[in-house]
Structures are given as structure tokens and as C-alpha cells.
C-alpha beads as a LAMMPS data file, in Angstrom:
LAMMPS data file: protein, C-alpha beads

242 atoms
241 bonds

1 atom types
1 bond types

-500.0 500.0 xlo xhi
-500.0 500.0 ylo yhi
-500.0 500.0 zlo zhi

Masses

1 110.0

Atoms # bond

1 1 1 0.000 0.000 0.000
2 1 1 2.753 2.325 1.031
3 1 1 4.591 1.568 -2.195
4 1 1 1.531 2.363 -4.314
5 1 1 0.979 5.661 -2.443
6 1 1 4.593 6.628 -3.009
7 1 1 4.205 5.809 -6.709
8 1 1 1.066 7.931 -6.949
9 1 1 2.809 10.780 -5.145
10 1 1 5.752 10.560 -7.498
11 1 1 3.482 10.709 -10.553
12 1 1 1.622 13.695 -9.054
13 1 1 4.888 15.584 -8.520
14 1 1 5.961 14.725 -12.050
15 1 1 2.692 16.098 -13.475
16 1 1 3.077 19.272 -11.434
17 1 1 6.655 19.739 -12.607
18 1 1 5.655 19.209 -16.237
19 1 1 2.761 21.689 -15.849
20 1 1 5.095 24.239 -14.283
21 1 1 7.581 23.835 -17.125
22 1 1 4.806 24.254 -19.707
23 1 1 3.518 27.398 -17.972
24 1 1 7.024 28.841 -17.853
25 1 1 7.574 28.148 -21.540
26 1 1 4.243 29.779 -22.452
27 1 1 5.093 32.847 -20.393
28 1 1 8.477 33.106 -22.085
29 1 1 6.814 32.838 -25.519
30 1 1 4.375 35.645 -24.693
31 1 1 7.225 37.869 -23.506
32 1 1 9.068 37.328 -26.788
33 1 1 5.911 38.115 -28.768
34 1 1 5.406 41.316 -26.767
35 1 1 8.987 42.447 -27.359
36 1 1 8.664 41.741 -31.079
37 1 1 5.416 43.688 -31.220
38 1 1 6.979 46.699 -29.528
39 1 1 9.931 46.584 -31.936
40 1 1 7.603 46.536 -34.943
41 1 1 5.628 49.473 -33.527
42 1 1 8.820 51.482 -32.984
43 1 1 9.953 50.787 -36.535
44 1 1 6.539 51.772 -37.882
45 1 1 6.545 55.064 -35.979
46 1 1 10.080 55.726 -37.163
47 1 1 9.031 55.057 -40.732
48 1 1 6.074 57.433 -40.496
49 1 1 8.257 60.111 -38.941
50 1 1 10.823 59.741 -41.697
51 1 1 8.096 59.928 -44.321
52 1 1 6.666 63.117 -42.813
53 1 1 10.089 64.709 -42.599
54 1 1 10.899 63.723 -46.147
55 1 1 7.527 64.842 -47.494
56 1 1 7.566 68.401 -46.182
57 1 1 5.019 67.931 -43.412
58 1 1 1.641 67.650 -45.074
59 1 1 -0.609 67.608 -48.085
60 1 1 -0.681 64.977 -50.754
61 1 1 -0.076 64.538 -54.426
62 1 1 2.914 64.640 -56.727
63 1 1 6.083 66.576 -56.118
64 1 1 8.630 67.136 -53.386
65 1 1 7.953 70.619 -52.000
66 1 1 10.014 72.760 -49.682
67 1 1 7.139 74.112 -47.630
68 1 1 9.344 76.482 -45.660
69 1 1 10.725 78.306 -48.696
70 1 1 14.111 78.083 -47.016
71 1 1 16.164 79.509 -49.905
72 1 1 17.642 83.020 -50.000
73 1 1 15.433 86.089 -50.217
74 1 1 15.883 89.752 -51.109
75 1 1 14.150 92.945 -50.066
76 1 1 11.374 93.845 -52.506
77 1 1 10.251 97.370 -53.309
78 1 1 7.217 98.549 -51.379
79 1 1 3.905 98.260 -53.236
80 1 1 3.009 101.245 -55.418
81 1 1 0.050 100.061 -57.500
82 1 1 -2.586 97.892 -55.851
83 1 1 -5.208 97.839 -58.612
84 1 1 -4.692 94.684 -60.664
85 1 1 -5.589 96.086 -64.088
86 1 1 -3.440 99.173 -63.606
87 1 1 -0.518 97.135 -62.256
88 1 1 -0.705 94.678 -65.161
89 1 1 -0.685 97.548 -67.640
90 1 1 2.273 99.245 -65.936
91 1 1 4.204 95.952 -66.042
92 1 1 3.266 95.320 -69.691
93 1 1 1.814 91.931 -68.725
94 1 1 -1.016 89.919 -70.244
95 1 1 -3.976 89.691 -67.857
96 1 1 -6.720 87.158 -68.609
97 1 1 -9.624 87.097 -66.161
98 1 1 -12.821 85.079 -65.911
99 1 1 -11.780 82.576 -68.543
100 1 1 -14.237 79.786 -69.407
101 1 1 -14.375 77.037 -66.812
102 1 1 -13.126 73.893 -68.561
103 1 1 -14.532 71.565 -65.903
104 1 1 -13.082 69.774 -62.917
105 1 1 -13.320 66.036 -63.570
106 1 1 -10.880 63.677 -61.864
107 1 1 -8.971 61.667 -64.447
108 1 1 -5.922 59.433 -64.728
109 1 1 -2.986 60.000 -67.014
110 1 1 -1.946 63.044 -69.001
111 1 1 -4.429 65.762 -69.957
112 1 1 -3.844 67.400 -73.351
113 1 1 -7.087 69.341 -73.688
114 1 1 -6.267 72.504 -71.717
115 1 1 -7.259 75.546 -73.732
116 1 1 -4.991 78.070 -72.013
117 1 1 -1.266 78.060 -71.315
118 1 1 -0.691 78.010 -68.434
119 1 1 -3.831 75.957 -67.758
120 1 1 -6.380 77.574 -65.454
121 1 1 -9.071 74.874 -65.136
122 1 1 -10.115 71.532 -66.559
123 1 1 -9.718 67.819 -65.964
124 1 1 -7.086 66.997 -63.374
125 1 1 -5.565 64.273 -61.243
126 1 1 -7.448 63.260 -58.105
127 1 1 -4.404 64.324 -56.019
128 1 1 -3.527 68.025 -55.747
129 1 1 0.099 69.083 -55.652
130 1 1 1.707 68.396 -52.281
131 1 1 1.683 71.212 -49.735
132 1 1 3.304 71.960 -46.417
133 1 1 1.698 72.603 -43.048
134 1 1 0.928 76.210 -43.990
135 1 1 -0.777 74.970 -47.176
136 1 1 1.903 76.482 -49.352
137 1 1 4.928 75.035 -51.129
138 1 1 8.010 75.883 -53.165
139 1 1 9.431 73.279 -55.552
140 1 1 13.006 73.220 -56.754
141 1 1 13.387 73.339 -60.521
142 1 1 13.003 69.845 -61.899
143 1 1 10.815 68.607 -59.033
144 1 1 7.677 70.561 -59.903
145 1 1 4.360 68.661 -59.817
146 1 1 2.659 67.514 -62.995
147 1 1 0.200 69.976 -64.480
148 1 1 -2.633 67.544 -63.757
149 1 1 -1.815 67.862 -60.053
150 1 1 -1.346 71.609 -59.889
151 1 1 -4.553 72.289 -61.829
152 1 1 -6.278 70.489 -58.952
153 1 1 -4.538 72.932 -56.594
154 1 1 -6.059 75.795 -58.571
155 1 1 -9.477 74.310 -57.873
156 1 1 -8.652 74.625 -54.158
157 1 1 -8.098 78.370 -54.481
158 1 1 -4.298 78.334 -54.621
159 1 1 -2.193 80.990 -56.337
160 1 1 0.617 79.476 -58.410
161 1 1 3.698 81.563 -59.204
162 1 1 5.547 80.020 -62.149
163 1 1 8.747 80.784 -64.027
164 1 1 10.106 79.449 -67.297
165 1 1 12.985 76.936 -67.418
166 1 1 16.329 78.718 -67.474
167 1 1 15.158 81.636 -65.341
168 1 1 18.108 83.381 -63.631
169 1 1 18.595 82.489 -59.981
170 1 1 18.240 86.158 -59.022
171 1 1 14.711 86.251 -60.432
172 1 1 13.750 82.996 -58.707
173 1 1 14.951 84.604 -55.468
174 1 1 12.684 87.603 -56.112
175 1 1 9.706 85.302 -56.650
176 1 1 10.576 83.380 -53.489
177 1 1 10.663 86.678 -51.603
178 1 1 7.200 87.464 -52.962
179 1 1 5.969 83.995 -52.018
180 1 1 7.304 84.433 -48.475
181 1 1 5.882 87.903 -47.892
182 1 1 3.635 88.253 -44.875
183 1 1 0.287 87.571 -46.513
184 1 1 -2.929 86.471 -44.830
185 1 1 -1.049 85.928 -41.588
186 1 1 1.406 83.313 -42.872
187 1 1 4.313 83.113 -45.305
188 1 1 3.396 81.041 -48.323
189 1 1 -0.289 80.968 -47.407
190 1 1 -2.200 79.094 -50.138
191 1 1 0.527 79.743 -52.718
192 1 1 2.998 77.665 -54.696
193 1 1 6.193 78.551 -56.492
194 1 1 7.699 76.303 -59.149
195 1 1 9.173 76.058 -62.625
196 1 1 6.559 75.939 -65.363
197 1 1 6.247 72.615 -67.199
198 1 1 3.691 73.468 -69.908
199 1 1 5.966 75.495 -72.218
200 1 1 3.963 78.630 -71.492
201 1 1 4.606 81.660 -73.741
202 1 1 5.617 83.781 -70.744
203 1 1 8.747 83.938 -68.627
204 1 1 6.757 84.566 -65.449
205 1 1 3.133 83.953 -64.523
206 1 1 0.700 83.923 -61.654
207 1 1 -2.239 81.550 -62.053
208 1 1 -5.581 81.074 -60.299
209 1 1 -8.709 79.137 -61.215
210 1 1 -9.913 80.597 -64.579
211 1 1 -7.465 83.519 -64.305
212 1 1 -3.822 84.225 -65.093
213 1 1 -1.330 87.022 -65.611
214 1 1 1.725 86.392 -67.788
215 1 1 4.805 88.608 -68.041
216 1 1 8.085 88.688 -69.958
217 1 1 10.085 90.677 -67.387
218 1 1 10.248 90.658 -63.614
219 1 1 10.295 94.294 -62.555
220 1 1 8.977 96.108 -59.504
221 1 1 5.808 96.691 -61.535
222 1 1 5.533 92.943 -62.190
223 1 1 5.830 92.232 -58.478
224 1 1 3.044 94.765 -57.834
225 1 1 0.865 93.049 -60.455
226 1 1 1.507 89.628 -58.913
227 1 1 0.667 91.002 -55.462
228 1 1 -2.596 92.439 -56.742
229 1 1 -3.439 89.196 -58.546
230 1 1 -2.776 87.179 -55.379
231 1 1 -4.899 89.479 -53.238
232 1 1 -7.806 89.320 -55.685
233 1 1 -7.900 85.605 -56.449
234 1 1 -6.502 83.655 -53.488
235 1 1 -9.121 81.259 -52.069
236 1 1 -11.471 81.964 -54.990
237 1 1 -11.466 78.459 -56.444
238 1 1 -14.706 76.471 -56.633
239 1 1 -13.551 74.065 -53.884
240 1 1 -11.897 75.958 -51.029
241 1 1 -9.597 73.784 -48.937
242 1 1 -8.419 75.670 -45.800

Bonds

1 1 1 2
2 1 2 3
3 1 3 4
4 1 4 5
5 1 5 6
6 1 6 7
7 1 7 8
8 1 8 9
9 1 9 10
10 1 10 11
11 1 11 12
12 1 12 13
13 1 13 14
14 1 14 15
15 1 15 16
16 1 16 17
17 1 17 18
18 1 18 19
19 1 19 20
20 1 20 21
21 1 21 22
22 1 22 23
23 1 23 24
24 1 24 25
25 1 25 26
26 1 26 27
27 1 27 28
28 1 28 29
29 1 29 30
30 1 30 31
31 1 31 32
32 1 32 33
33 1 33 34
34 1 34 35
35 1 35 36
36 1 36 37
37 1 37 38
38 1 38 39
39 1 39 40
40 1 40 41
41 1 41 42
42 1 42 43
43 1 43 44
44 1 44 45
45 1 45 46
46 1 46 47
47 1 47 48
48 1 48 49
49 1 49 50
50 1 50 51
51 1 51 52
52 1 52 53
53 1 53 54
54 1 54 55
55 1 55 56
56 1 56 57
57 1 57 58
58 1 58 59
59 1 59 60
60 1 60 61
61 1 61 62
62 1 62 63
63 1 63 64
64 1 64 65
65 1 65 66
66 1 66 67
67 1 67 68
68 1 68 69
69 1 69 70
70 1 70 71
71 1 71 72
72 1 72 73
73 1 73 74
74 1 74 75
75 1 75 76
76 1 76 77
77 1 77 78
78 1 78 79
79 1 79 80
80 1 80 81
81 1 81 82
82 1 82 83
83 1 83 84
84 1 84 85
85 1 85 86
86 1 86 87
87 1 87 88
88 1 88 89
89 1 89 90
90 1 90 91
91 1 91 92
92 1 92 93
93 1 93 94
94 1 94 95
95 1 95 96
96 1 96 97
97 1 97 98
98 1 98 99
99 1 99 100
100 1 100 101
101 1 101 102
102 1 102 103
103 1 103 104
104 1 104 105
105 1 105 106
106 1 106 107
107 1 107 108
108 1 108 109
109 1 109 110
110 1 110 111
111 1 111 112
112 1 112 113
113 1 113 114
114 1 114 115
115 1 115 116
116 1 116 117
117 1 117 118
118 1 118 119
119 1 119 120
120 1 120 121
121 1 121 122
122 1 122 123
123 1 123 124
124 1 124 125
125 1 125 126
126 1 126 127
127 1 127 128
128 1 128 129
129 1 129 130
130 1 130 131
131 1 131 132
132 1 132 133
133 1 133 134
134 1 134 135
135 1 135 136
136 1 136 137
137 1 137 138
138 1 138 139
139 1 139 140
140 1 140 141
141 1 141 142
142 1 142 143
143 1 143 144
144 1 144 145
145 1 145 146
146 1 146 147
147 1 147 148
148 1 148 149
149 1 149 150
150 1 150 151
151 1 151 152
152 1 152 153
153 1 153 154
154 1 154 155
155 1 155 156
156 1 156 157
157 1 157 158
158 1 158 159
159 1 159 160
160 1 160 161
161 1 161 162
162 1 162 163
163 1 163 164
164 1 164 165
165 1 165 166
166 1 166 167
167 1 167 168
168 1 168 169
169 1 169 170
170 1 170 171
171 1 171 172
172 1 172 173
173 1 173 174
174 1 174 175
175 1 175 176
176 1 176 177
177 1 177 178
178 1 178 179
179 1 179 180
180 1 180 181
181 1 181 182
182 1 182 183
183 1 183 184
184 1 184 185
185 1 185 186
186 1 186 187
187 1 187 188
188 1 188 189
189 1 189 190
190 1 190 191
191 1 191 192
192 1 192 193
193 1 193 194
194 1 194 195
195 1 195 196
196 1 196 197
197 1 197 198
198 1 198 199
199 1 199 200
200 1 200 201
201 1 201 202
202 1 202 203
203 1 203 204
204 1 204 205
205 1 205 206
206 1 206 207
207 1 207 208
208 1 208 209
209 1 209 210
210 1 210 211
211 1 211 212
212 1 212 213
213 1 213 214
214 1 214 215
215 1 215 216
216 1 216 217
217 1 217 218
218 1 218 219
219 1 219 220
220 1 220 221
221 1 221 222
222 1 222 223
223 1 223 224
224 1 224 225
225 1 225 226
226 1 226 227
227 1 227 228
228 1 228 229
229 1 229 230
230 1 230 231
231 1 231 232
232 1 232 233
233 1 233 234
234 1 234 235
235 1 235 236
236 1 236 237
237 1 237 238
238 1 238 239
239 1 239 240
240 1 240 241
241 1 241 242
């Protein structure tokens, strides 16, 4: 009897030891899974952070904007003419206002049906050109968004300052200084600056939805005309995005 009891007791202890080992192994497995999960989460957060830093902080769509406009600037002459028509005339620029609305359908691929150059409305990509946190952006020459993306930005009420390929650096600096002026409480507010990619017949242009002004020189009078154009047409697109 005593021998059988000892045998039973030995088997009971063996079962308990095996159960304890199994519980310990399961706990160790869960700890490893938890550590792996934390590592994945850290990597994911790091990846998102890197993407935000690389993408300029906000917005969507094609392009790689410098939302801060961090390049050099120069002092611009104080405004003299604030009336758009008068300023355009003084600068010898071409002003086209209230052009026909060519529609606002979302499409894929290249659009070749724009009736003005630079385009001012029409079919466009579903993604607007990328913007920064202040809803403005400057693009380095060669990184400008496709026209199908920036036409969408026009729909959102943005003002687009454009310059022809080969523009002297000094003139790009002047346009950057205009872009970064204190306007509507924030530098670059609802504006973009980039190299034109539609072979426009002007060296410099400011574009809004169904409106543009094109110029062949960048003088103090041109800057006044661009200021007046910006003041008149910013946030006047059919789909205002704050």
C-alpha cells in the first residue's frame, strides 16, 4: 500500500513539474511576442516620422515641396500700385480674367485638352500638388508637380507663381521673396512657387482658377501686379480647402 501511495505521489509531482515547465515556456513565448510587437511598432513610428520629414510635413499629391521656402530672399520694393488692371498695364503683362471654366473632372494619365497656357481649369488628377503645413509650397526646378496635379490645386483656391525653365537664380529669389511675404497671416499661405512645365509663352506667370497674368520681365511693376493678382484671387477656387 505504502509503495503504491509513493508511486502515486511521485506521478503527481511529475505532473506538477511538467505543468510548471509548460507554464514557464508559455510565459516566455508571450514575452518574446510582446517584445517583437513593440519593436515593430517602434519601426513603424520611425518610418512614419521619416516619411513626414521627407515629405515636407503635409498635403498629398505629386512633387517634393520645400514648404518652408528656405532659400535666399531679397528685399522687394514697397507696393506702389494695388489695382490689378493698372498694375498689369504698368508691367506690360497679359492679364486674362474670368476665362471659361473647362470643368473639374478627376482623371488618370496626361491631360492634353487645356485651352490656355498656363492651364487655369479643366480635368485633373485626383491628387492636388503636395503642400506643407501652412498649405503652401516651393518646388526646386526639376521637381515641380505635374500639371494635372497643380490644376487640382487651382481648384482649391491656390495661387501658383511660375517661371520658365532657365530663369536666372536672381529672379527665382525675387519670386521666393514674394511667395514668403507676410500675406494672410502666414508666409506662403495658399501659394505655390515652381518652374513651369507646360511650355507657357511667358517667362513669369501667376495663375488662379480661370485667371492668369503672364509677363516677360520681372520688374517692380511685375511684383506689384503679382501682389494684386494674389490678393484678388486667393481662395477663390470652386472648392476651397483651408
